[in-house]
Backbone bond lengths (Angstrom), bond angles and torsions (degrees), N, CA, C in turn:
res aa  C-N    CA-C-N  psi(-1)  N-CA   C-N-CA  omega(-1)  CA-C   N-CA-C  phi
1 M - - - 1.462 - - 1.526 112.40 -
2 L 1.358 115.42 -38.16 1.464 119.40 178.62 1.527 110.72 -61.44
3 S 1.344 116.31 -39.62 1.472 120.21 178.56 1.527 110.75 -62.81
4 A 1.339 116.45 -39.91 1.464 120.91 179.42 1.522 110.53 -62.60
5 L 1.330 116.65 -42.52 1.465 120.65 179.21 1.525 111.10 -65.02
6 L 1.328 116.17 -44.16 1.464 120.54 -177.07 1.523 111.03 -64.77
7 F 1.335 116.30 -48.82 1.463 118.91 -177.96 1.532 111.13 -70.62
8 G 1.323 117.74 -32.58 1.456 119.94 175.84 1.522 111.12 -61.96
9 L 1.338 115.89 -41.81 1.467 120.00 178.14 1.526 110.97 -63.50
10 V 1.329 116.82 -42.43 1.466 120.96 178.89 1.523 110.89 -62.62
11 I 1.335 116.25 -44.96 1.470 120.78 179.70 1.520 110.61 -61.56
12 G 1.332 117.22 -43.62 1.460 120.83 179.11 1.515 111.75 -65.07
13 L 1.331 117.14 -41.08 1.463 120.40 178.28 1.528 111.13 -61.18
14 I 1.337 116.02 -43.93 1.463 119.38 179.08 1.519 110.21 -62.99
15 L 1.335 115.94 -43.33 1.466 120.29 178.88 1.523 110.62 -58.79
16 G 1.334 116.66 -44.31 1.454 120.54 -179.38 1.515 114.01 -72.26
17 M 1.342 117.17 -30.75 1.454 120.83 -176.52 1.527 113.12 -86.43
18 V 1.342 115.85 -40.19 1.459 120.11 -173.87 1.520 111.58 -98.58
19 G 1.341 117.47 -22.61 1.453 120.63 -179.60 1.518 113.57 91.00
20 G 1.317 118.32 15.67 1.464 121.46 178.94 1.503 110.47 145.54
21 G 1.316 116.19 164.60 1.452 120.97 175.84 1.511 115.27 100.83
22 G 1.338 117.77 -23.79 1.460 119.98 -177.69 1.516 113.48 -61.61
23 A 1.319 116.61 -22.36 1.459 120.74 -177.69 1.523 112.85 -62.87
24 V 1.332 117.91 -24.17 1.462 119.17 -178.58 1.522 111.50 -66.50
25 L 1.330 117.84 -15.96 1.462 120.16 178.73 1.520 112.07 -87.40
26 A 1.326 118.31 -11.87 1.465 120.87 -173.22 1.528 112.35 -66.18
27 V 1.320 117.16 -48.85 1.466 119.64 -177.20 1.531 111.60 -63.44
28 P 1.344 119.96 -49.63 1.471 118.15 176.75 1.528 113.05 -57.37
29 A 1.343 117.39 -39.10 1.458 120.34 179.25 1.530 111.12 -64.95
30 L 1.322 116.42 -42.22 1.464 120.03 -178.82 1.525 111.74 -69.56
31 V 1.325 117.74 -31.51 1.466 121.03 -179.79 1.525 111.25 -79.68
32 Y 1.344 117.23 -52.53 1.455 120.40 -169.14 1.534 113.58 -92.86
33 A 1.328 118.46 -25.80 1.465 120.33 -179.87 1.526 111.83 -99.85
34 V 1.325 116.86 -41.49 1.469 120.13 -176.85 1.529 111.12 -88.56
35 G 1.352 117.66 -34.83 1.457 119.82 175.91 1.509 115.73 103.05
36 L 1.335 119.03 15.16 1.457 121.22 177.24 1.524 110.01 -80.03
37 D 1.345 117.13 153.40 1.461 118.20 171.35 1.520 108.46 -74.02
38 V 1.323 116.59 163.76 1.459 120.07 -168.41 1.526 112.39 -63.91
39 H 1.332 119.03 -35.05 1.457 120.14 179.87 1.525 111.43 -69.25
40 A 1.335 116.92 -42.46 1.468 120.56 176.72 1.527 110.27 -66.23
41 A 1.344 116.76 -35.79 1.463 120.54 179.11 1.521 111.02 -65.75
42 T 1.337 116.80 -38.05 1.464 120.35 178.65 1.523 110.62 -61.60
43 T 1.329 116.11 -43.39 1.468 120.46 -179.50 1.523 110.69 -66.41
44 A 1.324 117.33 -47.42 1.460 120.65 -179.99 1.517 111.19 -63.17
45 S 1.324 116.61 -36.73 1.460 120.80 179.45 1.522 111.37 -58.83
46 L 1.326 116.23 -40.02 1.466 119.68 -179.90 1.520 111.65 -62.38
47 A 1.335 116.98 -38.51 1.467 120.54 177.92 1.525 110.43 -65.83
48 V 1.322 116.78 -41.97 1.461 121.26 179.97 1.524 111.19 -64.76
49 V 1.331 115.56 -46.38 1.469 120.39 -179.75 1.524 110.95 -62.54
50 A 1.323 116.63 -42.35 1.469 120.35 179.99 1.527 111.07 -60.83
51 A 1.331 116.57 -41.97 1.469 120.19 -179.61 1.519 111.71 -65.06
52 G 1.329 116.59 -46.94 1.458 119.99 -179.22 1.515 112.28 -66.75
53 A 1.336 117.34 -42.68 1.466 120.39 -178.83 1.524 111.60 -68.27
54 A 1.337 116.77 -38.09 1.468 119.68 178.65 1.527 110.67 -61.99
55 T 1.330 116.23 -39.09 1.472 120.12 177.57 1.526 110.61 -62.11
56 G 1.325 115.62 -46.74 1.461 119.35 177.59 1.510 112.61 -64.45
57 A 1.342 116.90 -36.52 1.468 121.15 -178.22 1.523 111.55 -64.87
58 I 1.321 116.71 -38.15 1.470 120.04 179.19 1.527 110.58 -60.55
59 G 1.336 115.47 -44.96 1.454 119.13 178.55 1.517 112.39 -64.63
60 Q 1.332 117.43 -40.51 1.463 120.90 179.22 1.522 110.87 -66.11
61 A 1.331 117.76 -38.71 1.459 121.30 179.29 1.526 110.81 -64.01
62 R 1.311 116.75 -39.22 1.461 120.69 178.76 1.522 111.69 -64.30
63 R 1.334 115.90 -29.00 1.473 119.98 178.70 1.522 112.24 -87.60
64 G 1.326 116.58 1.19 1.467 120.31 178.36 1.506 113.50 71.19
65 A 1.351 117.12 28.70 1.465 120.94 -175.66 1.527 113.11 -102.35
66 V 1.330 117.64 18.41 1.466 120.84 -177.07 1.525 109.96 -112.93
67 C 1.327 116.46 128.17 1.468 121.94 174.43 1.524 107.39 -94.03
68 W 1.313 116.30 95.39 1.468 120.93 -166.52 1.525 113.40 -67.50
69 T 1.314 118.35 -37.95 1.471 119.62 -178.85 1.520 110.88 -64.55
70 S 1.318 117.30 -44.82 1.456 121.27 177.98 1.526 110.70 -63.39
71 A 1.326 116.15 -41.73 1.467 120.27 178.93 1.531 110.80 -61.14
72 A 1.332 116.57 -38.88 1.465 120.21 -179.12 1.525 111.58 -65.79
73 W 1.337 117.41 -46.85 1.468 120.46 178.04 1.520 110.96 -59.09
74 F 1.314 115.77 -46.02 1.458 121.49 -178.38 1.530 110.40 -61.56
75 A 1.333 116.22 -45.82 1.460 120.49 -175.30 1.527 112.31 -67.66
76 V 1.329 117.61 -36.27 1.466 120.65 179.29 1.525 110.36 -60.02
77 A 1.326 116.25 -46.63 1.467 119.70 179.28 1.519 111.11 -68.24
78 A 1.334 116.84 -37.00 1.452 120.55 -178.46 1.527 111.95 -65.43
79 A 1.320 116.51 -32.52 1.459 119.62 178.47 1.529 110.84 -60.40
80 G 1.334 116.68 -43.51 1.459 120.40 176.35 1.509 112.10 -66.87
81 G 1.326 116.58 -40.04 1.454 120.48 179.74 1.522 112.25 -64.08
82 S 1.330 116.89 -34.21 1.460 119.80 -178.94 1.522 111.46 -64.82
83 I 1.326 117.24 -31.47 1.469 120.81 177.67 1.526 110.10 -66.58
84 L 1.340 115.88 -44.30 1.456 120.13 178.36 1.529 111.22 -63.06
85 G 1.327 116.31 -41.96 1.454 120.19 179.07 1.519 112.34 -64.91
86 T 1.329 116.55 -37.42 1.465 120.71 178.72 1.522 111.26 -64.26
87 I 1.320 116.50 -41.97 1.468 120.60 178.40 1.529 110.04 -60.34
88 A 1.340 116.40 -43.53 1.457 120.21 178.83 1.522 111.53 -66.18
89 N 1.334 116.94 -37.45 1.465 121.70 179.43 1.520 111.30 -59.48
90 R 1.321 116.84 -44.61 1.469 120.66 -176.55 1.524 111.78 -73.39
91 A 1.325 116.20 -18.71 1.467 119.32 -179.47 1.526 112.46 -87.74
92 M 1.332 117.55 -13.64 1.459 121.20 -175.67 1.519 111.75 -98.95
93 G 1.321 116.66 150.51 1.446 121.82 175.68 1.519 111.85 -76.85
94 G 1.343 115.88 164.77 1.456 120.34 -177.27 1.511 113.79 -62.11
95 A 1.337 117.52 -43.36 1.466 120.94 -178.86 1.535 111.07 -64.39
96 A 1.332 116.44 -42.20 1.468 120.01 179.02 1.517 110.76 -62.81
97 L 1.336 117.18 -40.09 1.467 120.71 179.19 1.527 111.41 -64.64
98 L 1.331 116.81 -41.27 1.458 119.73 179.90 1.522 111.78 -65.95
99 L 1.319 117.01 -39.51 1.466 119.64 177.20 1.531 110.78 -66.40
100 L 1.331 116.07 -41.62 1.461 119.54 176.42 1.521 110.49 -62.90
101 F 1.322 116.28 -40.89 1.458 120.32 179.77 1.529 110.86 -63.68
102 S 1.325 116.94 -36.94 1.464 119.86 177.38 1.526 110.51 -60.26
103 G 1.336 115.82 -40.55 1.462 119.83 176.90 1.514 112.26 -63.36
104 V 1.346 115.52 -41.47 1.468 120.03 177.79 1.526 110.58 -62.40
105 M 1.321 117.00 -39.33 1.467 120.76 179.14 1.531 110.99 -63.49
106 L 1.322 116.69 -39.51 1.468 119.20 178.95 1.540 110.59 -65.86
107 L 1.321 116.72 -39.19 1.465 119.71 175.25 1.521 110.77 -63.27
108 A 1.336 116.53 -40.33 1.464 120.69 178.34 1.526 110.72 -61.98
109 A 1.334 115.64 -42.63 1.467 119.93 179.79 1.525 110.81 -62.59
110 R 1.324 116.26 -43.19 1.467 120.47 -179.62 1.525 111.17 -62.62
111 A 1.354 116.21 -45.90 1.463 120.20 -179.71 1.526 111.24 -64.19
112 T 1.342 116.52 -40.23 1.461 120.70 -179.94 1.522 111.38 -66.42
113 W 1.328 116.31 -41.83 1.474 120.70 179.06 1.526 110.80 -62.22
114 Q 1.326 115.88 -44.80 1.463 119.91 -178.93 1.517 111.16 -65.63
115 R 1.332 116.01 -40.95 1.466 119.09 -179.55 1.518 110.80 -66.16
116 A 1.343 116.35 -38.46 1.464 119.95 179.78 1.511 111.79 -68.29
117 G 1.333 117.10 -31.69 1.452 120.55 -175.93 1.510 115.02 -89.00
118 S 1.333 117.11 -5.02 1.465 119.68 -179.04 1.511 110.35 -104.03
119 P 1.327 118.04 151.98 1.460 119.99 178.72 1.519 110.78 -64.66
120 A 1.317 116.59 140.91 1.458 120.56 178.64 1.522 109.98 -65.00
121 C 1.312 115.09 148.23 1.457 119.46 179.77 1.522 108.65 -64.25
122 G 1.290 117.29 126.36 1.447 120.22 -175.90 1.511 113.73 -83.21
123 V 1.323 117.73 -24.70 1.455 120.20 -177.41 1.517 109.83 -85.54
124 G 1.318 116.33 123.80 1.445 120.95 -179.68 1.507 112.12 -93.53
125 G 1.328 114.85 -175.86 1.453 120.20 177.39 1.517 112.94 93.86
126 C 1.330 114.60 168.83 1.457 121.56 -178.99 1.526 110.31 -100.14
127 P 1.334 117.69 122.08 1.460 119.43 176.10 1.520 110.03 -73.56
128 Q 1.304 116.53 171.24 1.457 120.71 178.07 1.524 109.73 -62.70
129 A 1.339 115.58 134.03 1.465 120.61 178.75 1.524 109.55 -70.79
130 R 1.331 116.41 122.71 1.458 121.24 -178.64 1.521 109.30 -112.30
131 A 1.325 115.94 101.66 1.463 121.17 -175.19 1.520 111.77 -60.48
132 R 1.324 118.05 -35.39 1.463 120.66 -175.98 1.533 111.73 -65.79
133 V 1.321 116.85 -20.23 1.459 121.04 176.58 1.527 111.04 -98.92
134 L 1.331 115.52 -41.11 1.459 120.33 -175.60 1.524 112.72 -69.10
135 L 1.345 117.72 -36.02 1.465 120.20 -176.83 1.531 112.46 -66.06
136 P 1.334 119.66 -51.17 1.476 117.85 178.09 1.526 113.06 -64.73
137 A 1.337 117.16 -35.22 1.465 119.57 177.57 1.529 110.40 -65.18
138 G 1.321 116.70 -41.02 1.450 121.00 178.00 1.518 111.92 -64.72
139 L 1.322 117.28 -40.06 1.459 121.53 178.83 1.531 110.43 -61.13
140 L 1.337 116.44 -42.91 1.460 121.11 -179.62 1.525 111.15 -65.42
141 V 1.323 117.55 -47.44 1.464 120.98 -178.68 1.526 110.26 -65.46
142 G 1.334 117.43 -39.01 1.459 120.62 178.38 1.522 111.67 -62.74
143 A 1.322 116.59 -41.35 1.465 120.74 178.75 1.534 110.19 -64.09
144 L 1.322 116.63 -41.79 1.462 121.35 178.29 1.530 110.71 -62.69
145 T 1.328 116.10 -40.48 1.455 121.51 179.72 1.522 111.27 -63.12
146 G 1.329 116.69 -48.09 1.456 119.82 179.57 1.511 113.12 -65.64
147 L 1.328 116.45 -30.84 1.456 120.63 -175.60 1.522 112.89 -76.78
148 V 1.328 117.26 -49.14 1.465 119.33 -172.78 1.519 114.09 -120.48
149 G 1.336 118.85 4.51 1.453 120.25 171.55 1.499 116.67 77.13
150 V 1.340 118.67 27.45 1.463 121.51 175.46 1.527 108.98 -112.64
151 G 1.332 115.30 155.62 1.455 118.18 -178.82 1.505 114.51 -77.73
152 G 1.329 117.22 -20.11 1.460 121.03 177.65 1.512 114.55 84.80
153 G 1.335 117.78 13.67 1.456 119.62 -179.17 1.508 113.34 -60.49
154 F 1.353 117.57 -32.63 1.456 120.90 180.00 1.521 111.39 -66.83
155 V 1.334 117.45 -19.62 1.460 121.70 174.69 1.517 110.88 -92.42
156 V 1.326 116.18 -39.89 1.464 121.21 -173.49 1.522 111.91 -65.62
157 V 1.340 117.18 -46.27 1.469 119.56 -175.51 1.527 111.91 -61.29
158 P 1.350 119.64 -51.30 1.465 117.99 177.12 1.523 113.06 -61.88
159 A 1.346 116.95 -36.10 1.467 119.93 -179.86 1.524 111.15 -62.94
160 L 1.326 116.47 -41.37 1.469 120.17 -179.69 1.528 111.05 -73.88
161 A 1.339 116.36 -44.26 1.465 119.91 -174.05 1.527 112.48 -73.70
162 I 1.339 115.94 -40.99 1.467 119.78 -175.28 1.521 111.10 -95.76
163 G 1.333 116.22 -49.34 1.462 119.92 -175.43 1.510 114.99 -74.97
164 L 1.347 116.94 -29.99 1.466 120.17 -175.19 1.524 112.85 -118.23
165 S 1.325 117.02 7.54 1.470 122.79 174.25 1.529 113.97 61.09
166 F 1.329 117.16 35.21 1.461 120.67 171.67 1.515 108.92 -73.31
167 G 1.325 117.20 149.88 1.449 119.96 166.01 1.516 107.82 -65.63
168 M 1.358 118.90 150.28 1.460 120.26 -176.23 1.523 111.54 -60.64
169 R 1.304 117.26 -36.92 1.467 121.19 178.96 1.524 109.92 -61.31
170 E 1.324 116.82 -46.54 1.470 120.99 -179.70 1.531 111.53 -70.77
171 A 1.337 116.29 -33.91 1.468 119.30 178.46 1.521 110.97 -63.68
172 M 1.318 117.18 -43.83 1.454 120.84 -179.86 1.519 111.40 -69.39
173 G 1.335 116.90 -41.74 1.464 120.26 179.62 1.508 112.35 -65.11
174 T 1.324 116.33 -46.21 1.463 120.97 179.70 1.521 110.73 -66.08
175 S 1.324 116.62 -36.79 1.462 121.02 178.71 1.525 111.10 -60.65
176 M 1.322 117.33 -40.52 1.464 120.40 179.73 1.524 111.35 -58.62
177 V 1.333 115.95 -44.59 1.473 120.06 179.05 1.526 110.10 -64.56
178 I 1.319 116.82 -44.68 1.462 121.23 -179.17 1.521 110.81 -61.82
179 V 1.333 117.05 -45.61 1.466 120.68 -178.72 1.525 110.80 -62.74
180 A 1.335 116.82 -41.48 1.466 119.66 179.07 1.528 110.98 -61.47
181 I 1.332 116.82 -46.02 1.467 120.70 -178.41 1.527 111.11 -67.80
182 V 1.333 116.27 -44.81 1.465 120.70 -178.82 1.529 110.71 -63.19
183 S 1.321 116.75 -41.15 1.468 119.90 179.40 1.520 111.62 -64.54
184 L 1.322 116.69 -40.62 1.467 119.90 176.60 1.520 111.22 -63.49
185 C 1.330 116.66 -42.25 1.469 120.06 177.81 1.524 110.65 -61.37
186 G 1.344 116.04 -43.25 1.452 120.17 178.26 1.515 112.00 -63.29
187 L 1.340 116.43 -40.55 1.471 120.43 178.86 1.522 111.03 -63.29
188 F 1.335 116.97 -46.81 1.469 120.08 179.11 1.524 111.11 -62.25
189 A 1.343 116.95 -38.22 1.458 120.10 179.07 1.524 110.72 -64.13
190 H 1.334 116.68 -41.55 1.465 120.28 178.31 1.521 111.33 -64.04
191 L 1.320 116.39 -44.63 1.463 119.81 -179.07 1.528 111.12 -65.75
192 A 1.339 116.44 -39.99 1.464 120.26 178.51 1.522 111.71 -64.50
193 A 1.348 115.79 -29.22 1.464 120.52 179.93 1.526 111.97 -83.73
194 G 1.324 117.08 0.73 1.463 120.44 176.42 1.512 115.15 96.91
195 S 1.327 118.39 10.02 1.464 120.32 179.36 1.529 110.32 -70.65
196 H 1.317 115.70 148.91 1.466 121.03 179.71 1.522 110.23 -91.11
197 L 1.331 116.86 134.08 1.459 122.39 174.88 1.518 108.57 -109.67
198 D 1.320 116.26 118.27 1.463 121.39 175.29 1.529 107.67 -77.81
199 V 1.317 115.84 93.18 1.466 121.52 -171.66 1.529 112.63 -60.30
200 P 1.346 120.40 -47.79 1.471 118.94 -179.27 1.538 112.60 -59.16
201 I 1.335 116.72 -43.13 1.470 119.86 -179.83 1.525 110.23 -66.74
202 A 1.349 116.82 -46.04 1.463 120.33 -178.86 1.526 110.92 -63.37
203 A 1.353 116.52 -39.51 1.469 120.06 -179.69 1.519 111.25 -66.81
204 A 1.340 116.10 -41.47 1.467 119.59 -179.61 1.522 110.87 -65.68
205 M 1.327 116.30 -48.78 1.459 119.41 -178.65 1.522 110.90 -68.81
206 G 1.330 117.03 -39.65 1.465 120.52 178.71 1.511 112.64 -63.83
207 G 1.337 116.61 -42.82 1.457 120.01 177.82 1.517 112.38 -62.75
208 A 1.343 115.80 -41.17 1.461 119.76 177.55 1.529 111.08 -66.69
209 A 1.339 116.48 -35.57 1.462 120.09 178.35 1.527 110.93 -65.42
210 V 1.335 116.70 -38.30 1.471 120.53 176.80 1.527 110.21 -61.52
211 A 1.343 115.95 -45.61 1.462 119.65 178.81 1.523 110.71 -61.31
212 G 1.338 116.40 -42.71 1.457 119.76 179.13 1.509 112.64 -64.94
213 A 1.348 116.96 -38.55 1.464 120.75 179.62 1.520 111.52 -64.72
214 L 1.328 116.74 -30.36 1.465 120.71 178.22 1.535 111.10 -76.48
215 L 1.342 116.30 -34.58 1.461 120.32 -178.49 1.521 113.33 -83.52
216 G 1.337 116.62 -27.49 1.460 121.48 -173.72 1.512 115.74 -51.26
217 P 1.340 118.59 -49.63 1.467 118.88 -178.25 1.529 113.88 -58.10
218 R 1.327 117.85 -29.16 1.457 120.33 179.60 1.531 111.01 -69.08
219 F 1.333 116.06 -39.29 1.463 119.73 177.56 1.528 111.18 -73.63
220 A 1.329 116.04 -31.61 1.463 120.11 -177.11 1.518 112.03 -61.09
221 D 1.339 116.53 -29.32 1.464 120.40 -178.11 1.533 112.05 -64.53
222 R 1.333 117.10 -17.74 1.467 120.62 -177.39 1.528 112.79 -87.22
223 F 1.330 117.14 -9.37 1.460 120.92 -176.70 1.526 109.42 -130.69
224 S 1.329 114.99 157.01 1.457 119.26 175.73 1.527 109.11 -77.55
225 T 1.334 115.51 155.84 1.460 120.47 177.96 1.519 111.09 -60.19
226 R 1.337 116.76 -37.15 1.469 120.99 179.96 1.535 110.52 -62.78
227 V 1.324 117.17 -47.18 1.471 120.98 -178.79 1.518 111.06 -62.93
228 L 1.323 116.23 -45.03 1.466 120.38 -179.77 1.528 111.48 -61.77
229 G 1.333 115.44 -50.24 1.454 119.89 -175.87 1.515 112.97 -65.62
230 Q 1.328 116.84 -45.65 1.456 119.53 -177.96 1.523 111.65 -72.08
231 G 1.324 117.69 -34.02 1.456 120.11 175.69 1.524 111.47 -64.23
232 F 1.338 116.17 -41.59 1.461 120.26 177.93 1.525 110.87 -66.33
233 A 1.337 117.10 -38.20 1.461 120.65 179.57 1.527 110.95 -61.43
234 V 1.323 116.93 -41.64 1.470 120.62 178.60 1.536 110.11 -63.32
235 L 1.339 116.25 -42.27 1.465 120.11 178.46 1.525 111.16 -60.25
236 V 1.306 117.18 -43.48 1.464 121.39 -178.51 1.522 110.97 -64.54
237 V 1.340 117.46 -39.72 1.460 120.87 177.53 1.527 110.75 -60.84
238 L 1.327 116.57 -44.98 1.459 120.72 -179.49 1.529 111.27 -62.51
239 V 1.344 116.70 -43.26 1.462 120.29 178.97 1.521 110.34 -65.79
240 A 1.333 117.84 -41.84 1.461 121.66 179.91 1.514 110.96 -60.19
241 L 1.336 116.55 -44.89 1.459 120.17 179.42 1.525 110.93 -65.94
242 G 1.331 116.60 -37.05 1.456 120.13 177.62 1.519 112.30 -64.88
243 V 1.344 116.35 -43.70 1.459 120.49 178.55 1.523 111.32 -63.38
244 A 1.339 116.67 -45.28 1.461 120.82 179.52 1.528 110.62 -63.15
245 G 1.330 116.74 -43.85 1.456 119.88 179.49 1.507 113.07 -63.17
246 A 1.340 116.30 -42.72 1.462 120.11 179.28 1.524 111.14 -65.27
247 T 1.332 116.29 -37.57 1.469 120.30 -179.23 1.514 110.95 -67.58
248 V 1.333 116.29 -45.17 1.466 120.49 179.33 1.528 110.98 -63.77
249 A 1.350 114.98 -36.64 1.468 119.54 -179.12 1.527 112.50 -77.24
250 G 1.332 115.93 -6.87 1.461 119.44 177.66 1.497 114.25 86.58
251 V 1.343 118.37 14.07 1.454 121.53 177.02 1.510 108.92 -75.05
252 S 1.279 119.21 125.23 1.467 122.49 -177.82 1.517 109.39 -142.71
253 V 1.335 114.77 173.84 1.450 120.84 178.66 1.514 108.65 -125.49
């Protein structure tokens, strides 16, 4: 339980400081530190991510940084995608899921590094919601969420900021809402499919993640966005390589 609290706090702090991406650490923490099997860890991770993202989303909404129409289109498609991802999750073995998750972590690290190293979008405001772009993007992120238990914020923020010309402030705010909704959809899909949710572990880690998400922005003011983002990207790469190495070597819980 102590491990769940500690890693939940770390995940929440990263979410609050970097604006997304901390969820990729949830599954490895639940598997290797807490001791859940990978399928149970995926389900619990969705509950933790939903709690942390919802906390961040409330704050972003109060600041007027959420583009609600775009978030709605994205979330509708993601709900369907999460069902497809859940079906694939239950069909795969634990080792295959961990190796796939390691690949997802490396993609997350790359996206985070690039976002940290590029100038923030200077133009603010919400662009016109384009369903033809938002629906397929939402379907993809939803499928990823159901499959490996991440909220997909590391994909959503660059997609909104670069692909759809959102201001960075609006991209991060809208992403928080999308991640919260997508994670909840993924969690419900897992539970409907018969997955087990370890409520005490999920509640402990989720509660700590909420606390971290509230504290994160205060710590973020002490560091530059570049330092935070690139430092987190390096951490994710190291964890991804560790998970892949342990899986190949046959280390399991």
